[in-house]
Backbone of each chain as nested JSON, in Angstrom:
{
  "chains": [
    {"id": "A", "residues": [
      {"number": 1, "name": "MET", "atoms": {"N": [5.589, -4.021, 1.816], "CA": [5.21, -4.317, 3.052], "C": [5.999, -5.276, 4.239]}},
      {"number": 2, "name": "LEU", "atoms": {"N": [7.107, -6.431, 3.622], "CA": [7.608, -7.24, 4.695], "C": [8.315, -6.275, 5.522]}},
      {"number": 3, "name": "ALA", "atoms": {"N": [8.713, -5.312, 4.855], "CA": [9.483, -4.469, 5.832], "C": [8.391, -3.816, 6.732]}},
      {"number": 4, "name": "VAL", "atoms": {"N": [8.045, -3.332, 7.194], "CA": [7.032, -3.165, 7.642], "C": [6.408, -4.518, 8.546]}},
      {"number": 5, "name": "ARG", "atoms": {"N": [6.179, -5.888, 8.236], "CA": [5.591, -7.002, 8.55], "C": [6.929, -7.463, 9.907]}},
      {"number": 6, "name": "ASP", "atoms": {"N": [8.176, -7.139, 9.188], "CA": [9.273, -7.255, 9.678], "C": [10.139, -6.327, 10.808]}},
      {"number": 7, "name": "HIS", "atoms": {"N": [9.074, -5.43, 11.313], "CA": [9.494, -4.044, 12.311], "C": [8.255, -4.117, 12.72]}},
      {"number": 8, "name": "LEU", "atoms": {"N": [7.6, -4.936, 13.229], "CA": [6.496, -4.664, 14.014], "C": [6.67, -3.771, 15.319]}},
      {"number": 9, "name": "ASP", "atoms": {"N": [7.606, -4.748, 15.851], "CA": [8.129, -4.111, 17.634], "C": [7.912, -2.546, 17.256]}},
      {"number": 10, "name": "GLN", "atoms": {"N": [9.561, -2.065, 16.22], "CA": [9.243, -0.928, 16.533], "C": [8.585, 0.021, 16.107]}},
      {"number": 11, "name": "LEU", "atoms": {"N": [7.286, -0.143, 16.117], "CA": [6.5, 0.714, 15.287], "C": [5.352, 0.999, 16.713]}},
      {"number": 12, "name": "GLY", "atoms": {"N": [5.693, 0.191, 17.379], "CA": [4.232, 0.321, 18.552], "C": [3.171, -0.042, 17.839]}},
      {"number": 13, "name": "ASP", "atoms": {"N": [2.239, 1.115, 18.419], "CA": [0.737, 1.332, 18.354], "C": [0.326, 1.218, 17.249]}},
      {"number": 14, "name": "VAL", "atoms": {"N": [0.842, 1.507, 16.496], "CA": [-0.063, 1.439, 14.75], "C": [-0.593, 0.228, 14.453]}},
      {"number": 15, "name": "LEU", "atoms": {"N": [-1.604, 0.643, 13.491], "CA": [-2.68, -0.286, 12.724], "C": [-1.752, -0.764, 11.056]}},
      {"number": 16, "name": "PRO", "atoms": {"N": [-1.431, -0.891, 10.641], "CA": [-0.488, -0.964, 9.102], "C": [-1.538, -2.269, 8.213]}},
      {"number": 17, "name": "ILE", "atoms": {"N": [-1.571, -1.379, 7.233], "CA": [-3.199, -1.731, 7.066], "C": [-2.007, -1.856, 4.967]}},
      {"number": 18, "name": "VAL", "atoms": {"N": [-2.337, -3.351, 4.642], "CA": [-2.276, -2.744, 2.666], "C": [-3.209, -2.621, 1.841]}},
      {"number": 19, "name": "ILE", "atoms": {"N": [-2.46, -1.568, 1.07], "CA": [-3.987, -1.164, -0.081], "C": [-3.774, -2.06, -1.394]}},
      {"number": 20, "name": "THR", "atoms": {"N": [-4.302, -2.412, -1.828], "CA": [-4.247, -3.374, -3.64], "C": [-5.664, -1.971, -4.46]}},
      {"number": 21, "name": "PHE", "atoms": {"N": [-6.002, -2.352, -5.218], "CA": [-6.532, -2.114, -6.052], "C": [-7.245, -2.801, -7.108]}},
      {"number": 22, "name": "THR", "atoms": {"N": [-6.872, -4.271, -6.472], "CA": [-7.539, -5.541, -7.647], "C": [-9.065, -5.53, -7.317]}},
      {"number": 23, "name": "ASP", "atoms": {"N": [-9.696, -5.679, -8.587], "CA": [-10.793, -5.415, -8.585], "C": [-11.698, -7.174, -8.401]}},
      {"number": 24, "name": "ASP", "atoms": {"N": [-11.046, -7.706, -7.822], "CA": [-11.084, -8.978, -7.006], "C": [-11.248, -9.773, -5.466]}},
      {"number": 25, "name": "PRO", "atoms": {"N": [-11.434, -8.763, -4.894], "CA": [-11.291, -8.722, -3.656], "C": [-11.468, -9.987, -2.676]}},
      {"number": 26, "name": "THR", "atoms": {"N": [-12.142, -11.113, -3.899], "CA": [-11.335, -12.154, -3.121], "C": [-10.456, -13.191, -2.933]}},
      {"number": 27, "name": "ARG", "atoms": {"N": [-9.593, -12.546, -3.934], "CA": [-7.767, -12.624, -3.833], "C": [-7.429, -12.537, -2.376]}},
      {"number": 28, "name": "LEU", "atoms": {"N": [-7.139, -11.159, -1.686], "CA": [-7.036, -10.783, -0.549], "C": [-7.259, -11.83, 0.187]}},
      {"number": 29, "name": "ALA", "atoms": {"N": [-7.501, -12.506, 0.56], "CA": [-7.416, -13.066, 1.883], "C": [-6.022, -14.341, 1.765]}},
      {"number": 30, "name": "ALA", "atoms": {"N": [-6.483, -14.592, 0.201], "CA": [-5.069, -15.518, 0.006], "C": [-3.479, -14.884, -0.317]}},
      {"number": 31, "name": "TYR", "atoms": {"N": [-4.007, -13.713, -0.769], "CA": [-3.123, -12.965, -0.148], "C": [-2.317, -12.519, 0.965]}},
      {"number": 32, "name": "ARG", "atoms": {"N": [-2.959, -12.279, 1.779], "CA": [-2.847, -12.213, 3.081], "C": [-1.652, -13.25, 3.826]}},
      {"number": 33, "name": "THR", "atoms": {"N": [-2.622, -14.134, 3.314], "CA": [-1.572, -15.488, 3.938], "C": [-0.516, -16.218, 2.981]}},
      {"number": 34, "name": "HIS", "atoms": {"N": [-0.282, -15.689, 1.968], "CA": [0.907, -15.262, 1.182], "C": [1.86, -14.091, 1.645]}},
      {"number": 35, "name": "LEU", "atoms": {"N": [1.484, -13.702, 2.701], "CA": [2.275, -12.594, 3.027], "C": [2.634, -13.071, 4.715]}},
      {"number": 36, "name": "GLY", "atoms": {"N": [1.554, -13.009, 5.237], "CA": [2.17, -13.938, 6.659], "C": [2.167, -12.993, 7.282]}},
      {"number": 37, "name": "ILE", "atoms": {"N": [1.221, -12.109, 7.228], "CA": [0.274, -10.966, 7.809], "C": [-0.643, -11.06, 8.48]}},
      {"number": 38, "name": "ASP", "atoms": {"N": [-0.616, -10.646, 9.793], "CA": [-2.699, -10.352, 10.383], "C": [-2.837, -8.897, 10.627]}},
      {"number": 39, "name": "PHE", "atoms": {"N": [-2.435, -8.05, 9.495], "CA": [-3.332, -6.988, 9.595], "C": [-3.966, -6.426, 7.758]}},
      {"number": 40, "name": "PRO", "atoms": {"N": [-4.78, -5.82, 8.306], "CA": [-5.578, -6.285, 7.003], "C": [-4.885, -5.595, 5.901]}},
      {"number": 41, "name": "VAL", "atoms": {"N": [-6.009, -6.485, 5.418], "CA": [-5.357, -6.01, 3.224], "C": [-6.098, -5.851, 2.638]}},
      {"number": 42, "name": "VAL", "atoms": {"N": [-6.808, -4.44, 2.199], "CA": [-7.894, -3.905, 1.452], "C": [-7.314, -3.2, 0.264]}},
      {"number": 43, "name": "ALA", "atoms": {"N": [-8.981, -3.849, -0.497], "CA": [-9.103, -3.176, -2.102], "C": [-9.525, -1.289, -2.402]}},
      {"number": 44, "name": "ASP", "atoms": {"N": [-9.128, -1.025, -3.209], "CA": [-9.54, 0.779, -3.424], "C": [-9.876, 0.53, -4.701]}},
      {"number": 45, "name": "VAL", "atoms": {"N": [-11.204, -0.292, -5.315], "CA": [-10.997, -0.89, -6.315], "C": [-11.269, 0.027, -7.561]}},
      {"number": 46, "name": "ASP", "atoms": {"N": [-11.564, 1.309, -6.889], "CA": [-11.862, 2.477, -8.388], "C": [-10.289, 3.539, -7.844]}},
      {"number": 47, "name": "ARG", "atoms": {"N": [-8.963, 3.358, -7.186], "CA": [-7.85, 4.18, -7.323], "C": [-8.348, 5.525, -6.65]}},
      {"number": 48, "name": "VAL", "atoms": {"N": [-8.777, 5.352, -5.98], "CA": [-9.176, 6.91, -5.356], "C": [-8.608, 6.858, -4.353]}},
      {"number": 49, "name": "LEU", "atoms": {"N": [-8.05, 6.311, -3.371], "CA": [-6.394, 7.141, -3.237], "C": [-5.374, 7.023, -3.515]}},
      {"number": 50, "name": "TYR", "atoms": {"N": [-5.033, 6.265, -4.728], "CA": [-3.864, 6.178, -5.007], "C": [-4.223, 7.841, -6.038]}},
      {"number": 51, "name": "ARG", "atoms": {"N": [-5.658, 8.192, -6.666], "CA": [-5.292, 9.321, -7.2], "C": [-5.032, 10.721, -5.962]}},
      {"number": 52, "name": "ARG", "atoms": {"N": [-6.123, 10.744, -4.944], "CA": [-5.726, 11.687, -3.749], "C": [-4.474, 11.414, -3.747]}},
      {"number": 53, "name": "PHE", "atoms": {"N": [-4.089, 10.403, -3.28], "CA": [-2.601, 10.614, -2.785], "C": [-1.204, 10.877, -3.768]}},
      {"number": 54, "name": "GLY", "atoms": {"N": [-1.612, 10.949, -5.146], "CA": [-0.845, 12.067, -6.407], "C": [-0.175, 9.944, -6.576]}},
      {"number": 55, "name": "ALA", "atoms": {"N": [-0.506, 9.3, -6.699], "CA": [0.281, 8.1, -6.657], "C": [-0.246, 7.287, -8.401]}},
      {"number": 56, "name": "GLY", "atoms": {"N": [1.77, 7.487, -8.767], "CA": [1.39, 8.285, -10.544], "C": [1.442, 6.682, -11.329]}},
      {"number": 57, "name": "ARG", "atoms": {"N": [1.811, 6.897, -12.198], "CA": [2.185, 5.529, -12.715], "C": [3.218, 6.092, -13.92]}},
      {"number": 58, "name": "GLY", "atoms": {"N": [4.047, 4.789, -14.112], "CA": [5.397, 4.562, -14.195], "C": [5.676, 3.898, -15.75]}},
      {"number": 59, "name": "SER", "atoms": {"N": [6.433, 4.768, -16.04], "CA": [7.215, 4.378, -18.085], "C": [6.587, 2.885, -17.88]}},
      {"number": 60, "name": "LEU", "atoms": {"N": [6.471, 2.986, -18.8], "CA": [6.969, 1.177, -20.101], "C": [8.373, 0.818, -19.314]}},
      {"number": 61, "name": "ARG", "atoms": {"N": [9.206, 1.869, -19.966], "CA": [10.342, 1.695, -19.328], "C": [10.876, 1.311, -17.958]}},
      {"number": 62, "name": "ARG", "atoms": {"N": [9.793, 2.273, -17.503], "CA": [10.687, 1.957, -15.924], "C": [10.157, 0.579, -15.541]}},
      {"number": 63, "name": "VAL", "atoms": {"N": [8.911, 0.568, -15.874], "CA": [7.875, 0.062, -14.865], "C": [8.699, -1.598, -15.63]}},
      {"number": 64, "name": "TRP", "atoms": {"N": [8.44, -2.202, -16.638], "CA": [9.254, -3.203, -17.334], "C": [11.257, -3.115, -17.883]}},
      {"number": 65, "name": "SER", "atoms": {"N": [11.825, -2.657, -16.451], "CA": [13.273, -2.917, -16.481], "C": [13.741, -4.025, -17.351]}},
      {"number": 66, "name": "PRO", "atoms": {"N": [15.179, -3.77, -17.277], "CA": [15.524, -4.91, -17.506], "C": [15.824, -5.744, -16.407]}},
      {"number": 67, "name": "GLY", "atoms": {"N": [15.958, -4.985, -15.263], "CA": [15.954, -5.965, -13.811], "C": [15.059, -6.993, -13.528]}},
      {"number": 68, "name": "THR", "atoms": {"N": [13.644, -6.088, -14.354], "CA": [12.039, -6.849, -13.869], "C": [12.059, -8.188, -14.508]}},
      {"number": 69, "name": "LEU", "atoms": {"N": [12.716, -7.859, -15.464], "CA": [13.005, -8.712, -16.631], "C": [13.862, -10.578, -16.558]}},
      {"number": 70, "name": "VAL", "atoms": {"N": [14.766, -9.4, -15.406], "CA": [15.799, -11.216, -15.05], "C": [14.493, -11.478, -14.054]}},
      {"number": 71, "name": "MET", "atoms": {"N": [14.072, -10.704, -12.893], "CA": [13.133, -10.849, -11.712], "C": [12.938, -12.465, -12.282]}},
      {"number": 72, "name": "TYR", "atoms": {"N": [11.923, -12.065, -13.361], "CA": [10.844, -12.826, -13.869], "C": [11.211, -13.84, -14.632]}},
      {"number": 73, "name": "ALA", "atoms": {"N": [12.173, -13.799, -15.244], "CA": [13.535, -14.987, -16.169], "C": [13.2, -15.968, -14.516]}},
      {"number": 74, "name": "ARG", "atoms": {"N": [14.201, -15.418, -13.721], "CA": [14.454, -16.238, -12.293], "C": [13.319, -16.874, -11.939]}},
      {"number": 75, "name": "LEU", "atoms": {"N": [12.378, -16.238, -11.671], "CA": [10.746, -16.519, -11.038], "C": [10.625, -18.542, -11.722]}},
      {"number": 76, "name": "LEU", "atoms": {"N": [10.677, -17.938, -13.134], "CA": [10.585, -18.632, -14.066], "C": [11.031, -20.004, -13.903]}},
      {"number": 77, "name": "ARG", "atoms": {"N": [12.458, -19.951, -14.022], "CA": [13.907, -21.235, -13.626], "C": [13.009, -21.514, -12.847]}},
      {"number": 78, "name": "ARG", "atoms": {"N": [12.41, -21.263, -11.323], "CA": [12.007, -21.732, -9.8], "C": [11.53, -22.719, -10.041]}},
      {"number": 79, "name": "GLY", "atoms": {"N": [10.374, -22.313, -11.538], "CA": [9.618, -23.164, -11.225], "C": [8.246, -22.418, -11.552]}},
      {"number": 80, "name": "ARG", "atoms": {"N": [8.212, -20.789, -10.823], "CA": [6.732, -20.841, -10.657], "C": [6.469, -20.052, -11.823]}},
      {"number": 81, "name": "ARG", "atoms": {"N": [4.601, -20.514, -12.094], "CA": [3.824, -20.266, -12.926], "C": [3.254, -18.417, -12.812]}},
      {"number": 82, "name": "LEU", "atoms": {"N": [3.774, -18.16, -13.451], "CA": [3.764, -16.481, -13.837], "C": [2.068, -16.164, -14.281]}},
      {"number": 83, "name": "HIS", "atoms": {"N": [0.814, -15.634, -14.052], "CA": [0.145, -15.527, -14.962], "C": [-0.078, -13.792, -15.435]}},
      {"number": 84, "name": "THR", "atoms": {"N": [-0.571, -14.039, -17.002], "CA": [-0.733, -12.459, -17.242], "C": [-1.401, -11.807, -16.413]}},
      {"number": 85, "name": "PRO", "atoms": {"N": [-0.907, -10.585, -16.11], "CA": [-1.678, -9.538, -15.46], "C": [-2.898, -9.225, -15.537]}},
      {"number": 86, "name": "THR", "atoms": {"N": [-3.953, -8.82, -14.423], "CA": [-5.579, -8.971, -15.364], "C": [-5.576, -6.592, -14.872]}},
      {"number": 87, "name": "GLU", "atoms": {"N": [-4.388, -6.459, -13.861], "CA": [-4.155, -5.609, -12.897], "C": [-3.332, -4.248, -13.863]}},
      {"number": 88, "name": "ASP", "atoms": {"N": [-3.725, -2.849, -13.958], "CA": [-2.465, -1.926, -14.295], "C": [-1.15, -1.681, -13.792]}},
      {"number": 89, "name": "THR", "atoms": {"N": [0.04, -2.761, -14.645], "CA": [1.207, -2.933, -14.36], "C": [1.188, -1.859, -13.86]}},
      {"number": 90, "name": "ARG", "atoms": {"N": [1.602, -0.876, -14.583], "CA": [2.31, 0.684, -14.465], "C": [1.799, 1.085, -13.116]}},
      {"number": 91, "name": "GLN", "atoms": {"N": [0.814, 1.093, -12.739], "CA": [0.242, 1.564, -11.009], "C": [1.619, 1.463, -10.386]}},
      {"number": 92, "name": "LEU", "atoms": {"N": [1.732, 2.887, -9.528], "CA": [2.896, 2.996, -8.486], "C": [2.791, 2.922, -7.814]}},
      {"number": 93, "name": "GLY", "atoms": {"N": [3.387, 2.816, -6.345], "CA": [2.437, 2.105, -5.167], "C": [2.624, 3.478, -4.56]}},
      {"number": 94, "name": "ALA", "atoms": {"N": [2.662, 3.518, -3.22], "CA": [2.888, 5.173, -1.774], "C": [2.97, 4.419, -0.845]}},
      {"number": 95, "name": "ASP", "atoms": {"N": [3.577, 5.053, -0.107], "CA": [3.178, 4.815, 1.663], "C": [2.853, 5.91, 2.323]}},
      {"number": 96, "name": "ALA", "atoms": {"N": [1.839, 5.789, 3.186], "CA": [1.818, 6.851, 4.496], "C": [1.277, 6.837, 5.535]}},
      {"number": 97, "name": "VAL", "atoms": {"N": [2.01, 7.229, 6.504], "CA": [1.693, 7.103, 8.161], "C": [0.077, 8.537, 8.243]}},
      {"number": 98, "name": "ILE", "atoms": {"N": [-0.601, 8.24, 9.205], "CA": [-1.715, 7.99, 9.158], "C": [-1.714, 9.076, 10.822]}},
      {"number": 99, "name": "ASP", "atoms": {"N": [-1.809, 10.257, 11.281], "CA": [-1.866, 10.225, 13.047], "C": [-3.049, 9.767, 13.776]}},
      {"number": 100, "name": "ARG", "atoms": {"N": [-3.055, 10.151, 14.359], "CA": [-4.178, 9.585, 15.437], "C": [-5.309, 9.645, 15.572]}},
      {"number": 101, "name": "ASP", "atoms": {"N": [-5.757, 11.028, 14.719], "CA": [-7.407, 11.942, 14.15], "C": [-7.213, 12.038, 12.98]}},
      {"number": 102, "name": "GLY", "atoms": {"N": [-6.634, 11.002, 12.463], "CA": [-7.298, 10.57, 10.341], "C": [-6.085, 11.822, 9.696]}},
      {"number": 103, "name": "ARG", "atoms": {"N": [-5.513, 12.366, 9.799], "CA": [-4.874, 13.022, 9.119], "C": [-3.237, 13.599, 9.363]}},
      {"number": 104, "name": "LEU", "atoms": {"N": [-3.145, 12.933, 7.699], "CA": [-1.762, 12.22, 6.162], "C": [-0.752, 12.65, 7.375]}},
      {"number": 105, "name": "HIS", "atoms": {"N": [-0.445, 12.16, 7.669], "CA": [1.201, 13.11, 8.748], "C": [2.218, 12.965, 8.115]}},
      {"number": 106, "name": "ARG", "atoms": {"N": [2.984, 11.989, 6.903], "CA": [3.978, 11.25, 6.151], "C": [3.429, 11.002, 4.485]}},
      {"number": 107, "name": "LEU", "atoms": {"N": [3.584, 11.291, 4.089], "CA": [3.46, 10.39, 2.537], "C": [5.016, 10.301, 1.655]}},
      {"number": 108, "name": "TRP", "atoms": {"N": [5.514, 8.684, 1.06], "CA": [6.437, 8.992, -0.154], "C": [5.607, 8.81, -1.197]}},
      {"number": 109, "name": "LEU", "atoms": {"N": [6.269, 8.932, -2.232], "CA": [5.37, 8.773, -3.52], "C": [6.551, 8.67, -4.307]}},
      {"number": 110, "name": "PRO", "atoms": {"N": [7.125, 7.284, -4.681], "CA": [8.167, 6.626, -5.082], "C": [8.456, 7.092, -6.772]}},
      {"number": 111, "name": "PRO", "atoms": {"N": [9.351, 7.567, -7.051], "CA": [9.039, 7.53, -9.117], "C": [8.861, 6.339, -9.808]}},
      {"number": 112, "name": "GLY", "atoms": {"N": [9.442, 4.936, -9.383], "CA": [9.312, 3.448, -10.169], "C": [9.304, 2.778, -9.252]}},
      {"number": 113, "name": "PRO", "atoms": {"N": [8.66, 2.05, -10.349], "CA": [8.047, 0.949, -9.509], "C": [9.074, 0.409, -8.042]}},
      {"number": 114, "name": "ASP", "atoms": {"N": [10.507, -0.134, -8.541], "CA": [11.452, -0.553, -7.679], "C": [11.6, 0.445, -6.295]}},
      {"number": 115, "name": "THR", "atoms": {"N": [11.042, 1.679, -5.775], "CA": [11.925, 2.324, -5.021], "C": [10.442, 2.364, -4.267]}},
      {"number": 116, "name": "ARG", "atoms": {"N": [10.852, 2.346, -2.58], "CA": [9.607, 2.456, -1.592], "C": [10.555, 3.445, -0.633]}},
      {"number": 117, "name": "PRO", "atoms": {"N": [9.642, 3.543, 0.471], "CA": [10.892, 4.159, 1.371], "C": [11.589, 2.962, 2.446]}},
      {"number": 118, "name": "HIS", "atoms": {"N": [13.265, 3.373, 3.017], "CA": [13.498, 2.748, 3.972], "C": [12.478, 2.745, 4.908]}},
      {"number": 119, "name": "ILE", "atoms": {"N": [12.17, 1.544, 5.525], "CA": [11.861, 0.948, 7.205], "C": [11.826, 2.342, 8.167]}},
      {"number": 120, "name": "ASP", "atoms": {"N": [12.865, 2.534, 8.07], "CA": [13.795, 3.206, 9.317], "C": [12.928, 4.667, 8.904]}},
      {"number": 121, "name": "GLU", "atoms": {"N": [13.078, 4.812, 7.905], "CA": [11.992, 6.719, 7.317], "C": [10.398, 6.556, 8.068]}},
      {"number": 122, "name": "ILE", "atoms": {"N": [10.001, 5.265, 7.558], "CA": [8.416, 4.671, 8.25], "C": [8.411, 4.862, 10.182]}},
      {"number": 123, "name": "ILE", "atoms": {"N": [9.667, 4.332, 10.086], "CA": [9.721, 4.4, 11.605], "C": [9.713, 5.498, 12.556]}},
      {"number": 124, "name": "VAL", "atoms": {"N": [10.918, 6.543, 12.12], "CA": [10.859, 7.905, 12.36], "C": [9.402, 8.545, 11.848]}},
      {"number": 125, "name": "ALA", "atoms": {"N": [8.821, 8.748, 11.12], "CA": [7.852, 9.383, 11.067], "C": [5.975, 8.767, 11.597]}},
      {"number": 126, "name": "VAL", "atoms": {"N": [6.489, 7.763, 12.193], "CA": [6.148, 7.177, 13.471], "C": [6.156, 8.167, 14.971]}},
      {"number": 127, "name": "HIS", "atoms": {"N": [7.247, 7.312, 15.528], "CA": [7.78, 7.635, 16.135], "C": [7.787, 9.563, 16.888]}},
      {"number": 128, "name": "GLU", "atoms": {"N": [7.836, 10.402, 15.333], "CA": [6.913, 11.676, 15.468], "C": [5.347, 11.889, 16.542]}},
      {"number": 129, "name": "LEU", "atoms": {"N": [4.965, 10.45, 16.163], "CA": [3.078, 10.405, 16.559], "C": [3.557, 10.351, 17.788]}},
      {"number": 130, "name": "THR", "atoms": {"N": [4.276, 8.669, 18.285], "CA": [3.971, 7.992, 19.037], "C": [4.787, 8.549, 20.356]}},
      {"number": 131, "name": "GLY", "atoms": {"N": [5.945, 9.236, 20.309], "CA": [7.018, 10.16, 21.241], "C": [7.209, 9.271, 21.605]}},
      {"number": 132, "name": "HIS", "atoms": {"N": [7.773, 7.813, 20.523], "CA": [8.769, 7.183, 21.37], "C": [10.212, 7.636, 20.82]}}
    ]},
    {"id": "B", "residues": [
      {"number": 1, "name": "MET", "atoms": {"N": [-20.14, 11.295, -9.48], "CA": [-18.131, 11.789, -9.42], "C": [-17.904, 11.957, -8.829]}},
      {"number": 2, "name": "THR", "atoms": {"N": [-16.765, 11.397, -8.783], "CA": [-16.088, 11.41, -7.791], "C": [-14.268, 12.544, -6.993]}},
      {"number": 3, "name": "ASP", "atoms": {"N": [-14.257, 12.921, -6.506], "CA": [-13.161, 13.287, -5.158], "C": [-12.161, 13.585, -5.568]}},
      {"number": 4, "name": "ASP", "atoms": {"N": [-11.489, 14.252, -7.036], "CA": [-9.936, 13.445, -7.524], "C": [-8.962, 14.263, -6.213]}},
      {"number": 5, "name": "ARG", "atoms": {"N": [-9.962, 15.896, -5.64], "CA": [-8.613, 16.759, -5.107], "C": [-7.518, 15.487, -4.19]}},
      {"number": 6, "name": "GLY", "atoms": {"N": [-6.719, 16.253, -4.542], "CA": [-4.991, 15.655, -4.034], "C": [-4.845, 16.146, -2.491]}},
      {"number": 7, "name": "ILE", "atoms": {"N": [-4.544, 15.265, -1.747], "CA": [-4.434, 16.113, -0.551], "C": [-3.375, 15.558, -0.194]}},
      {"number": 8, "name": "GLY", "atoms": {"N": [-2.672, 16.663, 0.945], "CA": [-1.404, 16.57, 1.235], "C": [-0.835, 16.126, 3.107]}},
      {"number": 9, "name": "GLU", "atoms": {"N": [0.531, 16.191, 3.146], "CA": [0.44, 16.107, 4.572], "C": [-0.076, 17.54, 5.486]}},
      {"number": 10, "name": "GLY", "atoms": {"N": [-1.346, 17.006, 6.795], "CA": [-1.472, 17.554, 7.568], "C": [-3.246, 17.643, 6.916]}},
      {"number": 11, "name": "ASP", "atoms": {"N": [-3.837, 16.453, 5.803], "CA": [-4.747, 16.979, 5.344], "C": [-5.848, 15.314, 6.016]}},
      {"number": 12, "name": "LEU", "atoms": {"N": [-6.407, 15.502, 6.206], "CA": [-8.066, 14.841, 6.523], "C": [-8.053, 13.019, 5.525]}},
      {"number": 13, "name": "LEU", "atoms": {"N": [-7.736, 11.859, 6.157], "CA": [-7.633, 11.417, 5.128], "C": [-9.472, 10.818, 4.813]}},
      {"number": 14, "name": "PRO", "atoms": {"N": [-9.314, 11.357, 3.543], "CA": [-10.646, 11.25, 2.698], "C": [-10.98, 9.37, 3.342]}},
      {"number": 15, "name": "ASP", "atoms": {"N": [-12.15, 9.438, 3.763], "CA": [-12.701, 8.076, 3.786], "C": [-13.675, 7.635, 3.775]}},
      {"number": 16, "name": "VAL", "atoms": {"N": [-12.705, 6.893, 2.692], "CA": [-12.788, 6.034, 0.937], "C": [-13.265, 4.89, 1.838]}},
      {"number": 17, "name": "THR", "atoms": {"N": [-14.231, 4.175, 0.912], "CA": [-15.097, 3.261, 1.669], "C": [-13.916, 1.744, 1.148]}},
      {"number": 18, "name": "LEU", "atoms": {"N": [-13.702, 0.674, 1.61], "CA": [-12.918, 0.322, 1.104], "C": [-13.11, -1.496, 1.137]}},
      {"number": 19, "name": "VAL", "atoms": {"N": [-13.092, -2.595, 0.61], "CA": [-13.023, -3.853, 1.1], "C": [-12.427, -4.477, 1.34]}},
      {"number": 20, "name": "ASP", "atoms": {"N": [-12.39, -5.334, 2.821], "CA": [-11.089, -6.147, 3.122], "C": [-10.913, -7.7, 3.087]}},
      {"number": 21, "name": "HIS", "atoms": {"N": [-10.132, -7.991, 3.657], "CA": [-9.517, -9.849, 3.309], "C": [-11.017, -10.126, 3.16]}},
      {"number": 22, "name": "GLU", "atoms": {"N": [-11.726, -9.67, 4.374], "CA": [-12.561, -11.145, 4.672], "C": [-14.423, -10.348, 4.098]}},
      {"number": 23, "name": "GLY", "atoms": {"N": [-13.949, -9.688, 2.826], "CA": [-15.174, -9.116, 2.347], "C": [-16.166, -8.295, 2.835]}},
      {"number": 24, "name": "ALA", "atoms": {"N": [-15.529, -7.286, 4.226], "CA": [-16.458, -6.389, 3.935], "C": [-15.967, -5.187, 4.156]}},
      {"number": 25, "name": "LEU", "atoms": {"N": [-17.221, -4.078, 4.872], "CA": [-16.202, -3.085, 4.133], "C": [-15.47, -2.976, 5.376]}},
      {"number": 26, "name": "PHE", "atoms": {"N": [-14.03, -1.577, 5.079], "CA": [-13.458, -0.824, 6.195], "C": [-13.225, 0.936, 5.481]}},
      {"number": 27, "name": "ARG", "atoms": {"N": [-13.541, 1.132, 6.903], "CA": [-13.467, 2.525, 6.692], "C": [-11.56, 2.721, 7.719]}},
      {"number": 28, "name": "PHE", "atoms": {"N": [-11.356, 4.133, 7.304], "CA": [-11.059, 4.495, 8.28], "C": [-11.012, 5.393, 9.471]}},
      {"number": 29, "name": "SER", "atoms": {"N": [-11.935, 5.813, 9.393], "CA": [-12.433, 6.505, 10.343], "C": [-12.846, 5.488, 11.215]}},
      {"number": 30, "name": "ASP", "atoms": {"N": [-13.521, 3.951, 11.24], "CA": [-13.411, 3.464, 12.481], "C": [-11.915, 2.703, 13.253]}},
      {"number": 31, "name": "HIS", "atoms": {"N": [-11.198, 3.342, 13.048], "CA": [-9.472, 3.247, 13.668], "C": [-8.594, 4.493, 14.214]}},
      {"number": 32, "name": "ARG", "atoms": {"N": [-9.661, 5.353, 14.082], "CA": [-9.507, 6.733, 14.654], "C": [-8.732, 7.32, 16.1]}},
      {"number": 33, "name": "GLY", "atoms": {"N": [-7.488, 7.837, 16.434], "CA": [-6.831, 6.88, 17.659], "C": [-5.689, 5.945, 17.652]}},
      {"number": 34, "name": "ARG", "atoms": {"N": [-5.62, 5.041, 16.637], "CA": [-4.541, 4.977, 16.254], "C": [-3.979, 5.167, 15.538]}},
      {"number": 35, "name": "PRO", "atoms": {"N": [-2.534, 5.233, 15.686], "CA": [-1.562, 5.59, 14.101], "C": [-1.686, 4.624, 12.89]}},
      {"number": 36, "name": "LEU", "atoms": {"N": [-2.32, 5.085, 11.572], "CA": [-1.675, 4.038, 10.606], "C": [-0.709, 4.067, 10.008]}},
      {"number": 37, "name": "VAL", "atoms": {"N": [-0.2, 2.901, 9.617], "CA": [0.911, 3.474, 7.894], "C": [0.187, 2.775, 7.238]}},
      {"number": 38, "name": "LEU", "atoms": {"N": [-0.017, 2.85, 6.687], "CA": [-0.94, 2.46, 4.617], "C": [0.55, 2.554, 3.753]}},
      {"number": 39, "name": "VAL", "atoms": {"N": [-0.043, 0.571, 2.917], "CA": [1.195, 0.179, 2.198], "C": [0.329, 0.492, 0.894]}},
      {"number": 40, "name": "LEU", "atoms": {"N": [0.244, 1.134, 0.552], "CA": [-0.78, 1.272, -1.078], "C": [0.658, 0.173, -2.02]}},
      {"number": 41, "name": "HIS", "atoms": {"N": [0.023, -1.04, -2.412], "CA": [0.517, -2.059, -3.399], "C": [0.324, -1.775, -4.699]}},
      {"number": 42, "name": "ARG", "atoms": {"N": [2.013, -2.314, -5.17], "CA": [1.28, -1.992, -6.3], "C": [0.537, -2.862, -7.321]}},
      {"number": 43, "name": "HIS", "atoms": {"N": [0.107, -3.684, -8.622], "CA": [-0.278, -4.925, -8.518], "C": [-0.168, -5.822, -7.942]}},
      {"number": 44, "name": "LEU", "atoms": {"N": [-1.321, -7.086, -8.036], "CA": [-1.114, -8.386, -7.104], "C": [0.066, -9.34, -8.099]}},
      {"number": 45, "name": "ALA", "atoms": {"N": [0.724, -10.126, -8.11], "CA": [0.833, -10.442, -8.192], "C": [0.399, -11.666, -9.306]}}
    ]}
  ]
}
């Protein structure tokens, strides 16, 4: 969502919404501050949207790939304290553009944890709605 | 019992009740009239 944050000027009058499935919504405000965003961060504790969008779960091999392990090792070397995750680390994300009437206009379901649509694809989908 | 039917492009977004960063209930239907970009996150770090 950092790409969305960094391209708000190209997205026009859209409202970005970050959706998580944390079962501790009290963490959301700190997470929002950490990201430096001023749009909503919400919790879908029961993962209803994830299921209805068809966002799957990645395989252990994809989620804990060598690239992921290298990234965590790098964070540890930088002094970052890592916590044992309490959430489902295999849950994959999704990205969606919703039109003004509340209908799903475009949906991206990444095949793995490291894949998301390029911000340009999201901008094009928004412009299809806004006519820009 | 939850409704787990899949939704596709052109379908109405289900009005799932969510909780926002201020602890308030959040509904998509309260934001009709404006396009939305939803970023469904993986787990929080």
